[in-house]
C-alpha positions as CSV (number, residue, x, y, z in Angstrom):
1,M,-141.5,-20.6,-2.4
2,R,-141.0,-23.9,-3.7
3,Y,-137.3,-23.1,-4.3
4,A,-137.1,-21.6,-0.8
5,L,-138.4,-24.8,0.7
6,E,-135.7,-26.8,-1.2
7,E,-133.0,-24.5,0.1
8,I,-134.4,-24.7,3.6
9,N,-134.2,-28.5,3.6
10,K,-130.9,-28.5,1.9
11,H,-129.3,-26.3,4.5
12,N,-131.4,-27.4,7.5
13,I,-132.6,-23.9,8.2
14,S,-134.8,-23.6,11.2
15,T,-136.1,-19.9,11.0
16,W,-138.3,-18.5,8.2
17,I,-138.4,-14.7,8.2
18,T,-141.1,-12.8,6.3
19,D,-140.7,-9.0,6.0
20,T,-144.2,-7.4,5.5
21,T,-143.1,-3.8,6.1
22,H,-144.1,-2.9,2.5
23,G,-147.2,-5.0,2.6
24,F,-148.4,-7.6,0.2
25,E,-151.5,-8.5,-1.6
26,S,-153.6,-11.2,-0.2
27,E,-155.5,-13.0,-2.8
28,E,-157.9,-15.8,-2.0
29,E,-156.0,-18.1,-4.5
30,D,-152.6,-17.3,-2.7
31,T,-154.1,-18.0,0.7
32,K,-155.5,-21.4,-0.6
33,W,-152.1,-22.3,-2.0
34,L,-150.3,-21.3,1.2
35,L,-152.6,-23.4,3.4
36,E,-152.8,-26.4,1.1
37,E,-149.3,-26.5,-0.4
38,F,-146.8,-24.4,1.4
39,V,-147.8,-25.1,5.1
40,P,-147.9,-28.8,4.8
41,Q,-144.5,-28.8,3.2
42,A,-143.0,-26.3,5.8
43,I,-144.3,-28.6,8.6
44,E,-142.3,-31.5,7.1
45,S,-139.2,-29.2,6.7
46,S,-136.6,-28.2,9.1
47,I,-138.5,-24.9,9.9
48,E,-139.1,-24.5,13.6
49,K,-139.8,-20.8,13.9
50,I,-141.5,-18.1,11.7
51,V,-140.8,-14.5,12.1
52,F,-143.1,-11.7,10.7
53,I,-141.5,-8.3,10.5
54,I,-144.3,-5.7,10.3
55,A,-144.8,-1.9,10.5
56,N,-146.6,-0.7,13.5
57,D,-149.1,1.2,11.2
58,S,-149.5,-1.6,8.7
59,P,-153.1,-2.3,7.6
60,L,-152.0,-6.0,7.6
61,Q,-151.7,-6.1,11.3
62,D,-155.0,-8.1,11.9
63,E,-154.3,-10.5,9.0
64,I,-150.8,-11.3,10.1
65,K,-151.9,-11.8,13.7
66,D,-154.6,-14.3,12.5
67,Q,-152.0,-16.1,10.4
68,A,-149.7,-16.2,13.4
69,V,-152.4,-17.8,15.5
70,A,-152.8,-20.5,12.9
71,L,-149.2,-21.2,12.4
72,R,-148.6,-21.4,16.1
73,E,-150.2,-24.9,15.9
74,F,-147.0,-26.1,14.1
75,F,-144.3,-23.5,14.7
76,E,-142.9,-21.0,17.2
77,V,-144.1,-17.6,15.8
78,E,-142.8,-14.2,16.5
79,L,-144.1,-10.7,15.4
80,K,-141.4,-8.1,15.2
81,N,-141.7,-4.3,14.9
82,E,-139.9,-3.0,11.7
83,N,-137.8,-0.7,13.8
84,L,-136.2,-3.5,16.0
């Protein structure tokens, strides 16, 4: 993700898209890194909008919705159905 942030800033990218249709493992250490390292750097970047692509039947629905609520403090956030 550090490389991604470098590219975001280099190219003035305003939208970050995360495809979660195949899920991901949410480890406590990863969440801590995300909140303490990635989000503060993303706030300082050119990112204005974060899009989550998620399956309707994903077991991650609640977790991603919670993340979206937290991220809306800093970004525009959209949740998209995988079929759109």
